[in-house]
N, C-alpha and C positions, 0 to 999 in steps of 0.2 A: 569064777564063783560069784553067785548072786546072793544078796542080802535082803531080809525084810528090814524095816525100819528098826525094829527091836534088836535084830542081830547086828546091825551097823552100830547101834549105840553100844552094845556089849563089845564089839571089837574095838571101838574107840576107847572105852573104859579099860579094857585090858592093855592096850598099847600105852595109854598115856594118863591114867587115873592119878597117880602119885604126883606127877609133875603138875596136872591140872589143878588138883586140890591145893598144892602149895602156892600156886599163882593166884587162886581165889576166883570169884565170880567177877569182880571189877577187872582185874588184869586179863582174864579170859574174854570178857566182853569186848574189851579194847582190841584183842587179836581177831575176834569175830568181825568187828566193824572194819578193821583193815582188809580182811579178806572180801567183805561186801564191797568195799571200794575197789578192790582188784577186779571183782567180777564186773562192776560197773565199767570199768576201763575195758575189759575184755569184750564186753557186749558191744563196745563201739568199733573195735579193730583187730580183734584177734582171730586165729584160725579156730576152726571147730575143735581141734584138740586141746588148745590152750583154753578155749572157753569151757570145755568140759572139765578140765582140770580146776578151774576156778569154782565151778558149781560144786565139784566134789569137796574142795576145801571149805566152802561156805557150809555145806551139809555137816561135814566133820566137825566144825567148830560150834554149830548149832547143837549137835550131839553132845560136845563136850559141856556146853553150857547147861544142857538138860541133865547130865550126869551129875555136875556139882549142885544143881538145884534140887536134885533127886526127883525128876520128873520123867515118867515113861513116856517118851515121844509118841510111840505107836498108840498107847491108850489114849493120849491127849488127842491126837489127830482123828482117831476112831470116834471119841466122844463128840468132837466138834464137828466132824465132816462126814461121818459114817452114815447118817440118815438123809444127806443131801446138803444143800446150801443152809448154813446157819441162819440166813435171814427169812427165806421163803420156804425151807425144807423141801425144795424140789431139786430133781435131776433132770435136765440141766437147770441151773438158776434162771429165775424169772424175775429177779429183783429189777426195779427201775434202774437204768443205766446210770444215773446220778448217784445212786446209792452204793454203799459198800455191801458186799464184796463186788 
């Protein structure tokens, strides 16, 4: 089964919303950061399967944070990146290499 970003966010909400809201944004952010740390370690030395699992965990915890904050991730990504690079508004980005993004 494949998901859009909005569908993923809904699945995470259906699976974990009660627990996530009890934990709150601060506790959830700590779990998110732990998963980012695990992804960092996996990028250095893990198999593709382990790396993929860590990417999935980070994305799931990001969706959890967005749910608690009542942010529609799909709409937020579309608004920020839907017309191209937020800096130069081009696809592909042509911003100076030293600039973000």
